[in-house]
N, C-alpha and C positions, 0 to 999 in steps of 0.2 A: 538416513542420511548423515555424513559423517563432518561435522562442522570442523574440527580441529585437523588443522593443516591446510583447510580449504581457502580458496579465493573469491572473496565476495565483493559485491556491488551494493547500495544502496544509494537509490536518489531521494533528493532534500534531505542528505544526512548531516548538514549544518546546525540544525537545531532538534527540538523536540521530539518526537516519535523518532526522527531519523538517525538523528545522532543516538537514540539510546539504543536503536537497531544497531548502529555502529560497532559502539560501545561491548555491546552483549556479544558479538560476533566475535571480538578481540579478545575481549574474556573466555571464552568457549575455546579459543584455541586458533581462531584463524589467521591464517599465516600472512594475509593482507586483506585488505579492506579497502577499496574504493570509494572515497565520498562524492557523490556525484551531487554536481548544485551548479545553477545559472552562473555561479560566479565563485570559483574555486578560493579568492582570497578570502570567502566567508569560514571555510575551514581552519580553525585553529587548532584542532586536535591534534598533538603531533603523529599519535599512532595511525593515522590516516592517511590515504593517499589522494588528495583532492583533484578531482576528473571535473573538466565543464561539462556540461548537460544540460541543455534545454530540452523537456519532454514533449514540447510543442515544435520543434524545428527539427524536421527530420535530416538535415545537414548535421546537425549536432548531435542526434541521437547515432548517427552513423559513425561521428567520427570517433565518441566514445567506445563505439563497441567494435572497432578497428583499433583503438587503445587495449580494451580491458578485453583482450579476447581470452583472457587466462583465466576468466572467471566458472566458478563451479556453483554460485549463488548469487542470484539476483534479489535484489527486495524491493519492488515497486511502492514507495512511499511517500513521494511527491505530489501534494494535492491542495486544491484550496475550498474556500467552502461558496464560494459565488452568493453569497449573503444579500448582494447591493438589488436582488432579482424579487418583488414581491410576487405573490402568486395571483392577485386579480386585479393589480395596476401596475404602470411603467414600466421599464426596458426592461428586455430579454438578455442584454449584454451578459450580466455576472453568471447567468444560467449557461448560457454557451461558454463562458471562458470555464468553469468548473468542467461541463462535457469537454472542455478539448484539454485539459490537464487532466482529470482523474479518469476517463476512459478513455479517448484517442491517446493522452500521453501514454497510458499503460500498455496499449495495445501496441503503441510504437515501439516503446522500449523493450516489449514481449518478443515482438517480431525480430527486432534486430538483434537482440542476443542467443536467441533460442539455437540457432547454429552454433555458437560457440558451447553453451551447454550440451549439446550434442557430442561436441569434440570431445570435452571434457569431460565425459562418463555419464552425460545426463543431470545429475545435479538437481539443483532445485529453483524453482522462481516461485515468488512470496507478494501475494496482491494484498496490500493494505486497504481494507474495506471500512465498513461500518453497521452499526445496529442500524442504521438509516438505510442501508440495501433491501430493508423488509419493512420500516416504518417511515413515512414522512410526515411531515407536517406543515403547517401554511408557510412559518418563519423561514424556513429551508427548503423547501421544496424543489429547487434547482439544485440544491447540494445530494439531496437524497436521491434525485432523479439517476445523475451522474454515479452514484455507488449502486444504485440496484443495478445499471449498465456495465458498470466494472465487474460487479456480483456476475452475471451472464459472462461476461468475455472471461472471466477466471474460470466456469464450467466449462466453455470452448476449449480453454488453452488445456486444463486438465485432462480432457481426453483426446485432444491433436498429440498433447506433448509426451501422452502416455507410453508411446511406441519407440520413441528416444530415451525412455529411461528417466525423464524427469519429473520429478516429485512438483506437482503444482499446489501451494496454498492459499486459502483464502482466511485473513486473517480479523474478526467482526469485532465491534468493542463501540459504547456506550461513549460517554464524556471523559476526554482523557484530558488530563492537567496540561493545556499546551494554549499557545495564542489563538487557534482556531475557536476553541471553547471558553475562551474569557468571557465571553458574552452574558454565561448562566452562573448562578449559583448550586446549579444540581451536584450531587455527589460524583466523583471523578478518581479515575484510577489512575496510576502514574506512567507516562511514558516506560519506566524500568520494566514493569510488571508486564505491559505488553511487549514488550523486547524479551523478558525471559520465557513467558509462555510460549511464546514464538519459537526460541532456541528450542524449547522442549518438545513442540510437534515436529521440528526438524528432525530430531535427536530420535522421534517415535516413528518416523516417515507419515505421520499423520497429516489430511488435509485438510481440517480445519480447525480454527482458533475460535474459540465463543471465551471473550477474555472477562467478562462480567455478569454477574446475575440476570439482569434485565435483558441484557442480549440473550443468553439463554432462554430467558422465559419469553422473547419475542418471537426467537427462530423455531421454540415447539408450540406455537400456537398460530404458525403460518398455516396448519392444516385447519383449524378453526372456521366456521360461517363469517363469512364478510360482515362487519356489523355496524351500526351508525352512531356514532357519538351521541350522547343526550344533546339538543340546542342550548347554546348559553342564555 
């Protein structure tokens, strides 16, 4: 996939990993990068093209796809944690919202922009996933479920869009230095690292990015028998 001279769109591009993706695309020679967000006023980087897009609103997604019909790279980065849902008590509202944004939002954007990618030579579709796609914990069960669903969706898109020449890339990572992981003191990687490794994957036509060592360890362990953790 040739990044130089491309036209790209990044959802949730006003901050965090999304902004890092957008900046990295510019640094690698992209001709135009749409910074898609619910409020374009939040996009302050002068090198980016602000675009209104709410991934949970079908009309907003359709309108954005009509405007950005020149894209050859789409990065589905917009996401939320859904941490308000506890595993064994309380409301499911947070988990439902995480599924709406992370899973259905990615699906909606991918579906809307797939025809433009086909018209523009195939290009690439990148989905920002997580180590949590493969390993859940009680404190973020709703988020992990949405990421597991998004991983499954990514596999379906990879198979379906292959015939139109679209490279579909899944990016998995543990904790990143963003607001979403501010609650933990665990080791974190920088958004710039996530973005740069993704650019390398695009340039090398690779289907998957495993950013950090913990993510690579968890992925490798998927073939092992399921075990029960010690009782505290």
